[in-house]
N, C-alpha and C positions, 0 to 999 in steps of 0.2 A: 869650359863652355863658352862660346862666343856671346857677348851682351846681345840681347834681343833687338833686331833692328840694325846690327852691324852690316855696313856695306863695304865692300872692298873694291877699289878700281884702279886701274893703271892710268898713268898720265905722263906724258913727256914734259920734261921741264919747259917753260915758257907757253905751254899749251893753255888757252883760256879755261876757266872752269865751265864744264858742261852743264847744261840745264838739267835739274834733277830727274826728268824723265829720260834722259839719255845716258845714265850711269849704268854700269854692268856690276852685277852681283858676283861675278867670278873673275879674278884676275887672269891674264894671259901668262904665258911662258916667259915674257920678256919684261920683267919689272926692273930692269936695271937702271932706267932713268928715274922714276919715282912713282909712288902708289899713294893712294889716299883712302883712309878708311874713315867712314862717318857713323856716327850713332844716329839711327833713323835717316830721314831724308837730308841730304847736304843742305847747307844754308850759309848765308853770309857770315864770316866770322873773322876773328882776328888771330894770327899764329905768333906763337912765341917758341923759339928753338931751345929746347931743353938738353939735347945731346946733339952731337954732330949729325946734321941731316935729318934730325927727328924734331918735327914741329907739333905742337899741341895747338889745337883751334878751340877757341872759346868765343862766347858772345858777352862783351862787357855790358854792364858792370859786373856780371856774374863771373865765377871761375870754374864752372863746371866744363869738363871737356866734352865738346861736342864732335870732335874729328881729329885725327891724327894724320899728318903728312910726312912720308919718309922718302927722302931722295937717295938715290944710289943704295936701294933697298938691298939687293944681293951682295953688295960690297961690304956691308955692314952685318948682315944677317944672311950668311952663306946657307945655302939649301942642303940639308943633312941628305946623306945617301938614303934612297928608298923612300923618301918623304914627298908626298905631293905638295905641290907649290901652294895651293890654297890652304891646305892644313897647317902649313909652316907659316904663312902670312897670317892666318887667324891666330896661332899661338903667339906670335910676336906681339901683335896688337893687344891681346889679351894680357900679356906680360906688361906692356906699356901702361895700359889702363890700370893694372894693379899697382904699378909703381907710381903712377901719377892719377890718382882719382880726381884731383883738382890741379888746376894751373897754379904752379908755385908762383907767387907774386913777389 
């Protein structure tokens, strides 16, 4: 089950962060460039790459994960047949949050 307050959105590389009121709660079918998942509302945070194209976001000095940025999402996490994209993206984020409950420092 997705963490309460999980927000998934699509973003093209180099595009500035949108204000929190302009984020989408459902990604579109084109998550090839990048996607972002935040826990509750997006907030300013620092990113650390923990796997190729997978960045965990946290607010120092804490190590709690507040978001996940995934570049080239479908390249790294191919969409299984007959699986809705939103369900797949949510499952991937859940697995990442289980693997990385805190930012490895």
